[in-house]
N, C-alpha and C positions, 0 to 999 in steps of 0.2 A: 504493500499500500504507500503510495506517494504521500508523504508529509506537508499539509497545505503548507504553503510561501511564509505563513505568517507565523508559524511555529518553529521552534529548533529541531534539528532532526533527533537530539538525544537530551535526554534530562538525567541528571544525577541526583537520585533520593537521597536524602540527607536523614537516616533513619533516627527519630528519637525515641521509640518506645522504651527501650531498657533503661533510658533516664527520665526523659520527660514526661512519659506515661506512667511508669511506675512508680514515681514520686506523689502521685496523687492518689494512689490506690488505698483503701482502708486498712488493708492487709499488709505484712510484711512478707514478701515473697524472699524464701531461701537463696542464698548466693548460688547453690547449685542448679535451681531452677534457672534463675536468672543467666548463667553461664549458658544452659543448654537453649535457651530461647535465643541467645544471641548466635549461637551456633547455627540454629535452624536459620534463623534470619540469614546469615552468609551463605548456607547451603541453598537457601532460594535466590540468592544473586545478588543480593545488597553489599556493596562493598564501601560504603559508609554509616556505621552504626554507633551513634552515641552510647557509651557504655555506662557510664555513672557520673556521680558527681562526689568532688571531695569537700562537700559542705558540712559542717559540724553537724553530728548526728543528732544535736538537739533541735536542730530546724528542719532536718528532714531526715526524720528516724527510718524510712524505707529504704535509704541509700546508706545507710550506716555500715554497710560491709564491705565497702569499696576496697579495703587493703586485701579482704579474702576473695571477691569476684575478680580483680583484673589478673591476678596471676594464673586465673583459669582458662585465661583467654591467649595465651604466648603462641599457642598452635594456629591461630588465624593469620596465616602469612598473606599478604596482599589486602588485607582488609583494614580501612581506616576506622580506629577507634578511639574517637575525640572524648575528653572527658571535662567535665564542668569545674572549674575552679575559681572560688569567690574571693580567694587573697592570697596572699604570700605563704601562709601555712598550707593553704590547700594546694598551690603549687608545689611547694617542696614535698609534698605526701605523692602528688601525681609523679614528679620527676622521679622520686625515689622507685618506683614501680617500673620505671620505663614507659612511661606515656608519650606518646609522639605527636601528640595535637592535644591543644587544650582551647577552652573556651572561657569567656567571662559573659556576664549577665548584667548588663545596662537598662537604666529605664529612660524613656524619654520625657517622662513626667516627675515631678515634685513627689506627688502623694504616695505614687507606686514606689519611688525610691526610697521613700522613709518606710511604708509598710514593708517593703522586700528585704532593705539593707540598714533601716535605720539611720540612713544619711540623707542627704541632700544630693542632687545630682551630681553637682560640682563634687563633693565630698564623695561619692563614689567613684567618678573618674580618677580623681587623686590617688584613691585607693587601688584602682587596676594599673596605675600608670607604672610602677617597680613591676608589676607581675607581667604584665604585658612584655615590657625591656628585659626583663630576666629569660622570659619565654624565648623572644628574639633570638637574644644572644646565644641561648643554647641551641638554635636551630630548630624550635619547635614552632608549626605555626600557630597563631592565635585567630579565632573567630569571637566576632562580638555581636552578642544577642541584644538587640535592642527592643525591649518591650514596649505596650502601650501606644504604638505606632499610628492608631486610627483613633482610639477612644479610651477614655479611663474612667472607672467607675464611680471616682470622686470629681474628677475635672470635666468629664465629658468629651466632647470632641477636642482632638488633638491637631493643631495647625501643622501642615507640613513643615513650616519652616523651623519649628519647635525642633521636629524630627531630627530634619537636615542639621541642625547646630550639633546635637550629640553625636549623630552619623560622624560628620565632619571630625569631630574630638576623637572619637574611638579610631577612625582611619589614621589620623596622625598619630596617635598613641602607637601603630603599628600592627592593628588588626587587619588581616589581608582578606578577610570574609565578612561581612556583615548580613546578618540575619534578621528581617524586619519581622516584628512578633505584631500579629494580630489577636493581641492577649485576651480580649473578652469578646471576639468575633464580630465586631461591629463593621468591619470594611465591606465597602461595596466596589464594584469594578471602577466606577468614578473617581474615588476616593484612590485607589491603588495607580490609578493612571497618573492624578495629582502628585502623589509622594514620587514615585518613579522619575517623573517630569522634573521636579525638583530636585531630586538628589542628581540628576545626570546635568543638571543645569549649574549643580554646585561643585561638578567635577568628581562624581562617584559613579561611575557606569556602571551599567546592568549586570556586566560581567563579573562585579566582584560582591553582587548582591544574591542573598536567598530568601525566600518569603517563608512564612511561617503562620498559617492560617487556622484558626478556630473556627466551629461550625454552628454557633449559636443561632444564625439566623438563617441557616444553609446557604450561605454565599461561599463557601470556602472554595469549592472548585470553579465556581465562574471568578472569583478574583484570582486564581492559580490561571487560569487561562490568559486573564488580562496580563498578569506577569510575564509570560511566555511570551506575548504578543510585543511587549517592550524588550525583550532580548535576555530576560532572566532565565536562567538555565538549572539552576539548583533549587530544590523544592524540600521543604521539611515536612515528615509526616512521620504518622505514629501506627504501627501496625495493630489492626483491629480497631483503630480510633481511640485507644487509651491515652488518659491524661487531661490535664486542664491546668489549673494553675491554682497550689493552696494558698497564695494570697490573694485571688480575685474572684471570690465565690459565684459568681454571675459566669464564668466563663463553662462552657461545655467542652467536649472533648477535642483534642488536636484533628485534623483532617485525615483520615483513615488512609493508610498507604495502599490497601487494595481498591478503595475507590479512586484515589489517584490514578494507580495503574491500569483499572477499567476505563478511566477516560482517555490515558497516553496510547494505550495499547491500540483503541478505537480509533484515534488521529493517526497511528502508524510510527508514533515517535518512540524511538529506542529506550529502554531502561536496563536494560540486562536483567531484569528481575522476572522469575516466573512467578504468575499469578496462582496457579494451583497451590504451591508448594507455601506460598505465604499463606494463602487461606486457611491450608492445614495448620502450620504453626500458631495463628491465631486462635483457632478451635482451640487446639493443643493448650495453649496459654488461657484462655477463658475456664477451662476445666481446672486449671490450678487455682483461678480465682474466683470460681463457684459463682460466676454469671454469664450468660451469653455476650458475644463481641457488640458494640455498638454500631460497627460497620455494616453498613447497608448491603456491601458487596460480600462479604463473609455471610452474611446472613441469607442471600440470595442462593450463594453457592454450596450452602450447608444443608442436610437432610433435616426435614421439620423437625426429628428429636433434637437437634441439637440448638433449635431457637426457643425452647421453652424456658 
């Protein structure tokens, strides 16, 4: 199938289920199950899998086992396994285990910066400055997550210029990729267009961007299509639609990787991911979580007995 001219021939899926997905689950998944989950994702063809977070266990107890989990992934040659680090202590822990890619998590709004990091936006960027500098000096690429890019539960709509200002600073720190987060799922295609246009005018091209949509209003796939038309080729998604945000209670789950794949396969866009194997993986994990997957595609491709 020929890919329509307005879309890229290939999209890289940045799988966030093991980190962003599981951090919001009410149950703590054992490290051995997490490791098998990540291996199954890799077996399905995913080549970028966000493995865990080196946040203090008090804040995200679901990911308190990072030191136990990460060594269980040492056999995944050729798979990128980025990890989230909140500060220099988190970076130290990640580097000690051999992490080859890290990410920092910033906010475009003051309210969420205080709720998530107990700091202002400027204070959080100051905290990330030595983290990014040390990682870059060690040859470790840094991804910058930028949350609340379209709306904030306390502040309402977020102007594109406000997002551009923080994105520019993350870029200047040394982040080689920026992931634009629609943390509460309020983005629309028009707002996605406005932000990507503003970022391009500020010197941040689409090739350095990823998009991270939540599906609160059912707009995640439409927003993704809009981003692809603007040159974005990296899309964050979560197997089975797991996740949300523990600090933004109105947010629903992340865009399901299976729903994204169904759409991209239908367009002829290559991803290298096997949909059948991924659906089987999400069904397997749903059994460990004790509830069905929220992904529409997983449900559509599963027997009725698995949907109860």
